[in-house]
C-alpha positions in Angstrom: 140.7 150.2 82.3 139.3 151.3 85.7 139.6 155.0 84.7 137.7 154.3 81.4 135.0 152.3 83.3 134.6 155.2 85.8 134.1 157.7 83.1 131.5 155.5 81.3 129.7 154.6 84.5 129.5 158.2 85.7 128.3 159.5 82.3 125.6 156.8 82.1 124.5 157.5 85.7 124.7 161.3 85.4 123.3 162.0 81.9 121.2 158.8 81.6 119.2 159.6 84.7 118.4 163.1 83.2 117.1 161.7 80.0 115.1 159.0 81.8 113.7 161.8 84.0 112.7 163.8 80.9 110.9 160.8 79.5 109.0 160.4 82.7 108.3 164.1 83.1 107.5 165.1 79.5 106.8 161.9 77.7 104.3 159.0 77.7 106.2 157.3 80.6 104.8 159.7 83.2 102.4 157.2 84.7 105.4 155.0 85.7 106.9 157.5 88.1 105.7 155.7 91.2 107.1 152.4 89.8 110.5 154.2 89.2 110.5 155.4 92.9 109.9 151.8 94.1 112.5 150.3 91.8 115.1 153.0 92.9 114.5 152.4 96.6 114.9 148.6 96.2 118.1 149.0 94.1 119.7 151.5 96.6 119.0 149.3 99.6 120.2 146.2 97.9 123.4 147.9 96.6 124.2 149.2 100.1 123.4 146.1 102.1 124.3 143.3 99.6 127.3 144.9 97.8 129.0 148.0 99.3 128.9 147.1 103.0 130.0 143.5 102.6 132.9 144.7 100.4 133.9 147.2 103.1 133.6 144.7 106.0 135.9 142.2 104.1 138.8 144.6 104.8 141.0 144.6 107.8 139.2 147.6 109.3 137.2 146.8 112.5 133.4 146.5 112.3 132.9 149.1 115.1 134.9 151.7 113.1 132.9 151.1 109.9 129.5 151.1 111.8 130.6 154.5 113.3 131.3 155.8 109.8 127.9 154.5 108.6 126.2 156.3 111.5 128.1 159.6 111.0 127.4 159.3 107.2 123.6 159.0 107.9 123.6 162.0 110.2 125.7 164.0 107.7 123.2 163.4 104.9 120.4 164.2 107.2 122.1 167.6 108.0 122.8 168.1 104.3 119.1 167.7 103.6 118.3 170.1 106.4 120.7 172.7 104.9 119.0 172.3 101.5 115.6 172.8 103.1 116.7 175.9 104.9 118.3 177.2 101.7 115.1 176.8 99.7 113.0 178.2 102.6 115.2 181.2 102.8 115.2 181.7 99.0 111.5 181.1 98.4 110.0 182.4 101.5 107.2 180.6 103.3 106.1 178.6 100.3 108.3 175.7 101.4 106.3 175.3 104.6 102.8 175.3 103.3 100.9 172.1 102.4 103.8 169.7 102.3 104.9 166.7 104.3 108.2 167.3 106.1 110.0 164.2 104.8 111.4 165.0 101.3 114.0 167.6 101.0 114.3 167.5 97.3 110.6 167.9 96.8 110.4 170.8 99.2 112.7 172.9 97.0 111.3 171.8 93.7 107.6 171.7 94.2 107.3 175.1 95.8 110.0 177.0 93.8 108.6 180.1 92.2 109.2 180.9 88.6 112.4 182.9 89.2 115.5 182.6 87.2 117.6 182.9 90.3 115.8 179.9 91.8 116.6 177.8 88.7 120.3 178.6 88.9 120.3 177.7 92.6 118.8 174.3 91.7 121.3 173.7 89.0 124.2 174.7 91.3 122.9 172.4 94.1 122.4 169.6 91.5 125.9 169.9 90.2 127.4 169.6 93.7 125.2 166.5 94.3 126.2 164.9 91.0 129.9 165.6 91.8 129.5 163.7 95.1 127.8 160.8 93.3 130.8 160.6 90.9 133.2 160.3 93.8 131.0 157.5 95.3 130.9 155.6 91.9 134.7 155.9 91.6 135.1 154.4 95.1 133.0 151.4 94.1 134.9 150.9 90.8 138.2 151.1 92.6 137.1 148.3 94.9 135.7 146.1 92.1 134.5 146.7 88.5 131.3 144.7 89.1 130.6 146.8 92.2 131.2 150.0 90.2 128.7 148.9 87.6 126.0 148.2 90.2 126.7 151.5 92.0 126.4 153.4 88.7 123.0 151.8 88.0 121.8 152.5 91.6 122.9 156.2 91.2 121.0 156.4 87.9 117.9 155.0 89.5 117.9 157.3 92.5 118.8 160.5 90.5 115.7 160.1 88.2 113.2 161.5 90.8 115.7 164.2 91.7 116.1 165.3 88.1 112.4 165.2 87.5 112.1 167.9 90.2 114.9 169.9 88.6 113.1 169.8 85.2 109.9 171.0 86.8 111.6 174.0 88.3 113.3 174.9 85.0 110.1 174.5 83.1 108.5 177.0 85.5 111.1 179.6 84.5 111.0 178.9 80.8 108.6 177.2 78.3 111.6 175.7 76.4 111.8 172.0 77.2 115.0 171.6 75.2 116.8 174.3 77.2 115.7 172.8 80.5 116.9 169.4 79.4 120.3 170.8 78.2 120.9 172.6 81.5 120.0 169.6 83.7 122.1 167.4 81.4 125.1 169.6 81.9 124.6 169.4 85.7 124.3 165.6 85.4 127.6 165.5 83.4 129.4 166.9 86.5 129.0 163.3 87.8 131.9 162.4 85.4 134.0 165.2 86.8 133.4 163.8 90.3 134.4 160.3 89.0 137.7 161.6 87.7 138.5 163.4 90.9 137.3 160.4 92.9 139.7 158.1 90.9 142.6 160.3 91.8 141.5 160.8 95.4 140.8 157.1 96.1 144.0 156.1 94.4 146.0 158.4 96.7 144.1 157.2 99.8 143.6 153.5 98.8 143.9 152.3 102.5 140.8 154.4 103.2 138.7 152.6 100.5 136.5 150.7 103.1 135.5 154.1 104.6 134.7 155.5 101.2 132.5 152.5 100.5 130.7 152.8 103.9 130.0 156.5 103.2 128.6 155.5 99.8 126.4 153.0 101.6 125.1 155.6 104.1 124.2 157.9 101.1 122.2 155.2 99.4 120.5 154.1 102.6 119.6 157.7 103.5 118.2 158.5 100.1 116.1 155.3 100.0 114.7 155.6 103.5 114.3 159.4 103.9 113.6 160.5 100.3 112.1 157.7 98.2 110.2 155.4 100.5 108.2 158.2 102.3 106.8 159.1 98.9 105.5 155.6 98.5 103.7 155.7 101.9 100.3 156.6 100.6 96.9 155.1 101.0 96.6 153.0 97.8 94.4 150.2 96.5 95.5 146.6 97.0 96.6 146.4 93.4 98.7 149.6 93.5 100.3 148.5 96.8 101.2 145.1 95.3 102.7 146.9 92.3 104.8 149.1 94.7 106.1 146.0 96.5 106.7 144.2 93.3 108.8 147.0 91.8 110.7 147.4 95.2 111.6 143.7 95.0 112.5 144.0 91.4 115.1 146.6 92.3 116.6 144.2 94.9 116.5 141.3 92.5 118.1 143.3 89.7 121.1 144.2 91.9 121.4 140.5 92.9 121.3 139.4 89.2 123.9 141.9 88.1 126.1 140.7 91.0 125.7 137.1 90.2 126.5 137.7 86.5 129.6 139.5 87.6 130.6 136.6 89.7 129.9 134.3 86.8 132.4 136.1 84.6 
């Protein structure tokens, strides 16, 4: 049952996020991109602070050890972002460093990528590795609790949408074929399921370390929300647009709370 749930959850998160990204990038939903960023940020923060961390801290592991893992995780994801920035800068020359704020690693690579086939394959390789990691994190959540796994899957889906939108833009720069770009990114997204299967085996073998896995998942969600998504929302907007941002951010938090309460109800 848990294995089946992990496969379904990772496929929904991995491929569902790609198709939603395509709808936002190519379709009539493009004007809702900012709302999606706000919703994703709220969902990630709520999942980390209301679900994953409380589950980890209910274990016998000491609070100091888990806070240390959380800190190390945040620093690790910061360094990972730095490595991605360096890689894109090395590959695409000085384009990365011109006319861009220094806060969003994914955007750096995607917005300034030149129409080169090698660049598109580099993006797909990086995306596949990222999706594999997401699959392991989702599996960790499912191994702790089915309800927690479902929430983590939805949170990953939400936070991968902006990432996949960038991937689609890079691939569209190398080819005019939307279907081919969508297929390639969908295949990368499907690697999430492979990560879920490996995660199921890994966490099952190391079950006593589950609180640590959950804390690392939390650090990933917190880092993505605070370093990647929220800085994109920090723009000078009208009062109405600002209210909409706050509303969608709160909607993400409320949605996670509702899913959690429904799970408790059952």
